[in-house]
C-alpha positions in Angstrom: 72.8 153.0 131.0 69.8 154.1 129.4 68.7 157.8 129.3 65.4 159.3 130.1 62.7 159.5 127.3 62.3 163.3 128.2 65.9 164.1 128.2 67.5 166.7 128.8 64.2 167.9 130.4 64.4 165.4 133.2 66.7 162.4 134.2 66.0 158.8 135.2 66.4 158.3 139.0 69.7 156.2 139.8 70.4 153.7 142.4 73.8 153.5 143.8 75.7 150.1 143.6 76.6 148.3 146.6 80.2 146.9 146.9 80.2 142.9 147.4 76.4 143.0 146.3 76.4 144.6 142.8 79.9 145.2 142.2 83.6 143.9 143.4 86.1 146.5 143.9 89.8 145.3 143.7 92.8 146.9 145.3 94.7 145.8 142.1 93.1 144.6 139.0 96.3 142.8 137.9 95.8 140.6 140.8 94.9 136.8 139.8 92.2 135.0 141.8 93.5 131.9 143.5 92.8 128.9 141.8 90.9 125.7 143.4 93.7 123.2 143.9 91.4 120.6 145.8 89.7 117.7 144.0 86.6 118.4 143.2 83.4 116.3 142.3 83.0 116.6 138.4 79.5 117.0 137.1 78.3 117.1 133.7 79.9 116.5 130.4 82.9 117.8 128.5 82.7 119.5 125.2 80.4 122.2 123.7 78.2 119.5 122.0 76.3 118.9 125.1 77.1 114.8 124.7 78.8 112.4 126.6 81.3 111.6 123.9 84.5 113.5 125.0 83.9 112.6 128.6 83.8 108.9 127.4 86.7 109.3 125.4 89.0 110.6 128.4 87.4 108.1 130.7 88.3 105.3 128.5 91.7 106.3 127.8 92.6 106.4 131.4 91.1 102.8 131.9 92.9 101.4 129.0 96.1 102.4 130.3 95.7 101.7 133.8 94.0 98.4 132.9 93.6 95.2 135.1 95.9 92.3 134.1 95.1 88.7 134.3 98.0 86.5 135.6 98.7 82.9 136.7 99.1 82.7 140.6 99.6 79.1 141.1 98.3 76.0 139.3 94.5 76.4 140.8 94.4 80.2 140.9 94.3 83.5 138.9 95.4 87.0 139.9 93.4 90.1 138.8 95.8 93.0 139.2 94.7 96.5 140.7 93.3 98.7 137.9 90.5 100.6 136.2 88.1 99.7 133.7 85.2 101.2 131.9 82.5 98.4 132.1 79.7 98.8 129.5 76.1 97.4 129.8 74.8 94.9 127.2 73.5 97.7 124.8 76.8 99.6 125.3 74.7 102.6 126.3 76.1 103.0 129.7 79.6 103.1 131.1 80.4 102.2 134.8 83.8 103.5 135.9 85.4 101.1 138.3 88.7 101.0 140.1 90.4 98.4 142.3 93.3 99.3 144.5 93.7 95.5 145.7 94.5 92.3 143.7 91.7 89.5 143.3 92.5 86.0 143.8 90.2 84.0 141.2 89.5 80.2 141.8 86.9 77.9 140.3 84.1 79.3 142.6 84.2 82.4 140.3 82.5 80.5 137.3 79.2 81.8 136.1 77.7 78.6 135.9 78.5 74.9 136.0 81.3 73.1 136.7 84.8 73.5 134.6 85.7 71.4 131.5 88.9 69.9 130.6 90.9 71.3 127.5 88.5 74.3 127.4 89.2 78.0 127.0 87.4 80.4 129.8 87.1 84.4 129.5 87.6 86.5 132.5 85.5 89.6 132.9 85.3 92.7 135.1 81.7 93.1 136.5 79.8 96.2 137.8 76.4 94.8 138.9 76.5 96.3 142.0 76.4 99.8 143.2 80.2 100.2 144.0 83.3 102.2 143.0 84.8 98.8 142.7 84.6 95.9 140.2 84.1 92.4 141.0 85.1 89.2 138.8 83.6 86.2 137.0 84.6 84.0 134.1 82.4 82.1 131.7 82.6 79.7 128.9 81.2 82.8 126.5 83.1 85.5 125.6 80.0 87.5 124.7 77.3 86.4 127.1 78.4 85.4 130.6 75.4 84.0 132.5 73.6 86.1 135.1 75.7 89.3 134.5 74.3 92.5 133.2 77.3 95.2 133.0 80.7 93.5 132.3 83.8 93.8 130.4 86.0 91.2 128.8 89.4 91.8 130.1 91.4 88.1 129.9 91.5 84.5 129.2 92.6 81.2 130.4 92.8 77.6 129.0 91.8 75.1 131.6 93.4 71.5 131.8 91.6 69.5 134.1 87.7 68.5 134.5 86.0 69.7 137.5 88.7 72.1 138.7 90.6 75.0 137.9 94.3 74.1 136.3 96.6 75.9 135.0 99.2 73.4 134.1 100.3 74.5 130.5 100.5 78.4 132.1 98.3 79.2 128.9 96.8 82.7 130.6 96.5 86.1 129.0 94.8 89.1 128.6 92.6 90.8 125.8 94.1 93.8 123.7 90.8 95.3 122.5 89.1 98.9 122.9 93.1 100.2 122.9 93.7 98.6 126.1 97.4 98.4 126.8 98.1 95.0 128.4 100.5 92.0 127.8 99.2 89.0 126.1 101.8 86.2 125.8 102.7 82.6 126.6 105.6 80.8 127.0 106.5 77.3 127.1 110.3 76.0 127.9 111.4 72.4 128.2 111.6 71.1 131.8 113.3 67.8 131.0 115.4 66.6 128.2 113.5 65.5 124.9 114.6 62.1 124.1 115.2 61.0 120.5 112.7 61.7 118.0 112.6 60.5 114.6 112.5 63.2 112.1 110.5 62.0 109.1 110.0 63.7 105.7 106.7 65.1 106.8 106.2 67.5 110.1 105.9 65.9 113.2 105.1 67.9 116.7 107.7 68.6 118.9 107.4 66.8 122.0 105.9 69.3 124.6 106.1 72.5 122.4 102.2 73.0 121.8 100.7 75.9 123.1 97.1 77.3 123.7 96.6 81.1 122.5 93.7 83.6 122.5 94.4 86.1 119.8 92.4 89.5 119.7 92.9 89.5 116.1 96.2 91.6 116.0 99.4 90.9 114.7 101.3 88.0 116.7 105.2 87.2 117.2 106.1 83.7 117.5 109.7 83.2 118.5 111.4 79.9 119.3 114.8 78.8 119.8 116.9 75.8 121.5 120.0 73.6 121.1 119.5 70.3 119.5 121.4 67.3 118.6 121.2 65.5 115.2 121.9 61.6 115.3 124.6 61.6 112.6 126.9 63.9 110.5 125.9 65.8 107.6 122.5 66.1 108.5 119.6 68.5 108.5 116.3 69.1 110.4 113.8 71.9 109.5 111.6 73.8 112.2 108.6 75.4 111.6 105.7 76.9 113.6 102.3 75.7 112.8 98.9 77.3 113.8 96.1 75.1 114.0 97.7 72.3 111.9 98.7 74.6 109.3 102.2 75.8 108.5 103.0 79.3 109.1 105.8 79.6 106.9 108.0 80.9 110.2 110.8 78.2 110.0 114.5 77.7 110.7 117.1 74.4 110.2 119.7 72.9 112.2 122.6 71.1 110.6 125.1 68.2 111.5 126.1 66.3 114.3 126.6 67.6 117.7 124.7 70.5 119.7 123.4 73.1 117.4 121.2 76.2 117.8 118.4 77.0 115.9 115.9 80.0 115.9 113.1 81.1 114.3 110.9 84.1 114.5 108.1 85.8 112.4 105.0 88.0 112.7 101.7 86.6 111.7 97.9 87.6 112.1 95.4 85.1 113.3 91.6 85.8 113.5 90.0 86.5 117.1 89.9 83.5 119.2 91.6 80.4 120.6 94.4 78.8 118.4 96.6 75.8 118.9 100.1 76.9 118.0 102.9 74.0 118.0 106.6 73.8 116.6 107.4 70.9 114.2 110.2 69.2 112.4 111.0 67.1 109.6 114.0 66.1 107.3 116.0 68.6 105.7 118.2 67.4 102.7 120.1 65.2 103.4 117.7 63.5 105.9 118.1 64.1 109.7 117.7 60.7 111.4 116.5 61.4 115.0 116.9 64.5 117.0 117.3 65.1 120.8 118.2 67.8 123.4 118.7 68.5 126.8 116.8 71.5 128.5 120.1 73.3 129.4 121.5 72.6 126.0 125.2 72.2 125.4 125.4 75.7 124.5 123.1 76.9 127.6 120.2 77.3 125.4 116.7 75.7 126.7 114.5 75.1 124.1 111.5 78.0 124.4 108.5 78.9 122.5 107.2 82.4 123.1 104.2 83.7 121.5 103.4 87.7 122.0 100.4 89.8 120.7 101.6 92.9 119.3 
């Protein structure tokens, strides 16, 4: 406390401090104050730079690891699972934290505009255009500008296979792995009936029933294929290879000889972000193969199956 300017001739008058107003007396200075353990509303931002960056990083980390997923529910409906998502406006200047605790069933009425087309990819969005703690869902032909929406986040995709209705005959449905979102993006095609004899030519021919539609986020993709096949004669060879948009991928394998034989191929490749057609093709090896056929159960119990997984 400051002394008098005329000290020691005179002293300043002092006012006594009041306990509970000016000071706090503690019976034991080593006692800790009780921490608040209830859930409290957080106001403001994290960090000393007085910006929202740290807050945004933590919010998006939580959303990416509890993200909703898009899956096939039936031949005409999708399910968007419970989850959290940080939805951005068009300029990405605002983020709207939304969380659903219940799944949403999506049908053809969830389209943003117009009627549905055949052989067409649609994009699924989480939407925050109303004041709420939950998000709604729309799907669109556009992956960047869904009609009539302001605050949205792309979360999934599906390949429609009928005009005028939502049709998931092939089951080509997946999720968008962007912004660190930890969600599965994969499709599977398995033989549901016997593959009758197909001629194996000198050039590649698509194996009947093994063409998949797949949306890539631009990350590495693992392609797997395997099954039991029968060649029409002894001392023959057929070569199998995955093709992407009609081009050989270099991911291949061979099967030999008369009788049921298993073949497997696997490999990792990278595709540009967007929709791709991936199929399995076969051609003559050396010597030629004649014809090739299979039963879905396979003599060795191996059902021919194509699996595509974005890593």
